[in-house]
N, C-alpha and C positions, 0 to 999 in steps of 0.2 A: 378437896372434900374429905371429910373425916373418915368416911367408910364407903363401901360399895353400895350400901342402901341409898345414900344420897344421890349417887350417879344413876342408880336404877330408877329412882323417882323422876329425875330430870328427863331421862330417856323415855320413860313411860308417858309423861305429859307431852313431850315433844312428838312422839309417834301418834298419840291418840288425839292431840289437840284439845284435850279436855281433862280437867283435874278429876272429875267424877269417874270417867272411864279409866284413867290411870290408876285410881284407887281400886277399882274393880279388878284390873289386871294384876295388881300387886297384892290383892286380897287384904286390903286395909280399909278402914272406914274413911269417909271423905274428910272428916274433921282432923284425923291424924295426918292425912296427906297434906291438907291445907296448912296445918301447924308446922310440919316438917319443912315444907317448901318455903314458908315465910321465914322460918328460923335460918334456913340455908341462905336465902337472899340477904337477910340481915347480917349474917356472919361474913359473907363475901362482899357486902356493900355494893351489890349489883342487882338489877332486875333481870331475872332469867326469862320471864314470860310477861307479855302484856295481856291484861284481862280485858276481853272484848265482850260486847253484848251477846247474850245467849249462852254464857258459860264457856265461850271459846278462849283457849289459851294459845296465843301466838308467840313463837319463840323469838327472843331478841338475839342479836349476834353473840352475846355472852352466853346464851343458853343453848347454842347449837353445837354440841360436842361430837360432830361427825368423826374426825380422826380419832378422838378418844374412844368412841364407841367401837370403831374398827379395831383399835388396839386391844380393847377388852375382849372382843370376839376372838382375836388371834391368840391372845395370851391371857386366858381366864385366871391363871394362877397368880398374876401380878396385881396387887392392889394399887389403884390410882388415887393419889391424894392431890387435889388441885387447889392451889393457893393463888388468889388474885389480889395483889397488893401494889400500891405505888412505891413502897420501899423496896430496895434491892436485897433479896435474901442472900445470905452468905453461903456459897457452895463449899468454901474452905472449912466452915464450921458445921457443915452437913445440915444446914437448915433446909436444904432441898438437894435432891440428886441431880435434877435437870432444871434448867431455867431458860425461858425465852427472854432475850435481852435486846434492847434497841441500839446497842453499840457493840463493837468488837471487844472481846475480853482482853484486858491488858495484863491481868495477873498471870504470872508464870505457871501457876499450878492449875490453871483452867485451860480447857480445850473446847473448841466449838466449831461450828459450821455455819456459814452465812446462808440464809434461806432466800432472802429477797431484799431489795431496797424498800424503804417505807416512805410513802408519800402522804402528805397531809393537805387537806383542802377545806375551804369554807362552805358550810351547808346551812340550809334553812328549809322550812316547810314550803311547798309550792305556793300555798295561799299567801304566805308572807312575802315571797318574792314577786307574786303577781301584783300585790298592792304597793310594796315598797321599792320594787325594782331590783334587778341583779346588779352586781358590782361590775364595773368596767375595768377597774384597777384595784389592787389590794389596798392602796392608800385611801380609797373611798369608804373603808369600813367604819371609820370614826363617826359617820353620820347615821349609823344604824344602832338598833338595840342589840347588845352583844351578850352572849352567854360565855362565861369564862371560868377560870380556876379561882380558888380562894386567894384573897389578897396576900401577897408575900410568898406565894408558892415558888420554890427554887428547884433547879435541877431538871425542869421539864421544859423542853424547847418550845412547845405550843404556848405555855403560860408566859414564857419570856417574850415571845413574838407579840402576843396580844398586849402585854404590858407596855411594849415599846411603841405599838402602832395605834392603840386605842386609849382615848382619854378616860380617866376613872368614871366620869359621869355617864359614859355610854354603857357601862355594865349594868344589866338589869337582873342577872341571875348568875350565881356562882356555885360550883360544885367540884369536889375533887374526884368525881367519878365520870369517866367518859360516857358511860352508858346513860347516866342521869342527864348529862349535857345533851346527848342526842335525843332523849325523850322530851326534854324541854324544848328543843328546836322543833321536833315534830308537832308539838302542841302550839307552835306559832309564837313562842316567846321571843325569838330573835335568831341571830346568826351565831353559829358556833364553829370552832376549828377542830376537825376530827381527822383521825387517820382514814385514808381512803377505803381500807378494808371494812371499816365500820360505816362510814357515810354512804358509800356507793352501794352497799348491800341493803340499805334501809329503803323500803318503798315509799315511806312517808317523808323522805328528804330529797332535796335536789341541790346541786352545787350553786352556791351564790356567786362564785367566780369559776369560770370554766377550767382554769389551769391550777394545778397544785401550787402550794407555797414552797418555792425551791429553797428558801433560806433554812427551813427546818426539816428538809428531807433527811431521813435516817436510814438505818439498816435493821434487819431482823436476824438475830443469831440464836441458834440453839446451843446451849453451853452445859458442860458438866465438868467435874473435877477429873484431873488426869488419872487419879487412882481408880476411878469408876469407869473409865473409857472403855475397857474391855469386858466389863461385866455383861452378862447375857441380857439382863433387863434393860440396861441403858442402851446397848447396841440395838435391841429390838425396838425401843422407843424412837431412837434416832432414825432407824430405817423406815418404820411405818409412818409415824407422825411427821417426822421431818420431811419425808418424800411427799406426803399429802399436802403439807404447807407449801412446798416448792411448786407443786402443781397449781397453787393459787397465786402465783407470782404476779400475774396481771392485775389481780385485785389489790394486792399489797402495794403495787407500784402505781396505782391510779390509772390503769389503762382499760379497765373493764367498765365501760359506760353503755 
């Protein structure tokens, strides 16, 4: 996020459950809050809140900044800039101070800590599964409507697994955003492959196959450059946010059902 005002807006909407009330808390008008939130979601290419009837704003997994909020309260002098991208930012070129990575860092100038294993599973809306049936085996997926990544996506294990197991004709929706894929699945579009921390935390999704897909199990690492390892702000982030994520290990590893 570009500045603290963006995070304050997200936190206010999250706490109030309403954009109107969040605008009142921040002493800004509703149109300004709406414009800023929409611009932020466009810039991050994720939906932070689902708009429900009655003006209710329900937080998506991408919009729930619990550990970040705790970090801000503990260290108000540190500005948090959150960048959510599919591309890997270069810590060596200082494109970021800290990164969450799905693999162990191999570069000698990087230092990191493993937080958890990362499980992936197949999900769909309960109504979809009630009418189309759950999967008994992963190999049954080709007979369903599938939500996937853009054709030709490389370097993402989930995209590769789907390309290998699903005929092109079965794909009915494609997006390079996991959050958008989960929203499409909740709407009943079809089955999608999501990390368990995202799929299991969504009330509008259920597992289409009870067990995770073991072939694409990964890891979650928090990583920084060795030159920044001992700086106060990096140590503080590792300690507070890193420990908070470790406490969610069951969710990341697909055991919280």
